[in-house]
N, C-alpha and C positions, 0 to 999 in steps of 0.2 A: 853497404847498400848499393854500391856500384854493381857488384856481382848480381844482386837481386834484380836490379833494373835491367841488366843485360839479359838475365834469364827470362824476365817478364817480356821484354821485347822479343826475344827469340821464339818463345812459345806462341805469342800472339801473331808475330810475323808469319810463322809457319801456317797457322790457321788462316790468316789473311791471304796468303799466297794460294792456298787450296780453294778458298771460297772465291777469291778474285778470278781465278781461272774459270770456275763454274759460272760466276756472274757474267763474265765477259763472253763466254761461249754459248751458254744456255739461256740466260735471262735477258741480257741487254739486247740481243737481236730481236727478241719477241716483244719486250716490254719497254725498251728504251733505257738509256743509261741511268737517268735519275730514278725511275721506278725500280730498277734492279738494285741500285744502291740502297733505296729505302727498304727493300726487302732483306738485304744482307745486314744492314746495320744492327738491328736488334739481336741477331744471332752473334755477331762479332762482339757486341758490347757485353752480352751475357758470358761468352767465352772469356773475354778479358777480365770481367769481374771475378769469375771462378778461378782463373789462372792467378790473378793477383792475390786472392785469398789463400790459395794453396802455397804460393811462394812466401807470403808473409808468415804463414804458420811455421815455416821451416827456417825463418831468418831471425837471427838474434838482433836485439836493439830495435825491433820493428815497431815499437810503440811510440817512439819519439817523432814529433812532427817533422823535424829536420831530416831524419832518415827517410821518411816516407816521401817528402818532397824530392829528395835526391833520387830515390828509386823511380819516381814518375818522370822526372826530368831526364834521367839517363835513358829510360825506355823510349821516351818521345824523341830525344835527339837521335838515337840509333834508328828509330822507325823512319823519321824524316830523311835521314842520310841514306838509308837503304832504299827507300822509295825513289829518291832523286837519282841515285846511281842506277837503279834498275830501269827507270824511265829513260835515262840517257843511253844505257846499254841497248835498249830496245829502239833507239832512233829518235827520241824526243830531245829537244834542246833544253838546257837548264831554264831558259826563259819560258819555254812552253810548259815545263813542269810546274813552275810557280804560277803561271797564268791559269792553269787548270783549277786552281783553288777558287777562281772567280766564277766558275760555272756552278749551277745548282748542285750537281752531284759532288763536285770538288769541295764546295762549302760544307755540305753535309758530312763528307768524309773528314774534313778538317775539324769540325765540331766533335765528331766521334773520337778523333785522335786526341783532342784536348781532354775529353772525358776519360779516355784510356789513361792519360797521364795523371789525372786527378784521382783515379780509383785508389791508389795506395793511401792517399790522405783521407779520402771519403770512408774507406774501410775502417779507419781508426775510430770513427764515431758510430759506425753501423754494426761493428762486430764481425 
């Protein structure tokens, strides 16, 4: 399930990078940061849900709760690590990266990321 979590992270991170660039260059200057995040979140959550389902269909032992928790935890850990490293590479401090979660847009993003991590488990009960 480690590999499934890593795949899940990679697929969603790639979509997130593409949408993040569009959000920051096209939407945020016109609508503001929070409004642009609100518009992006449903799309990212839908893509995450679909990617999660596709990966689970191709994964053995994917029905066990433990396996699905591992998949979500691995994906979330890699997502947060990658976002922190990217923010630092772009000039933010580690403290600034973590402080961004206290903003409305950052809090919404964090909640969506927690949902992303929960999707493998949630899909167990929803099919």
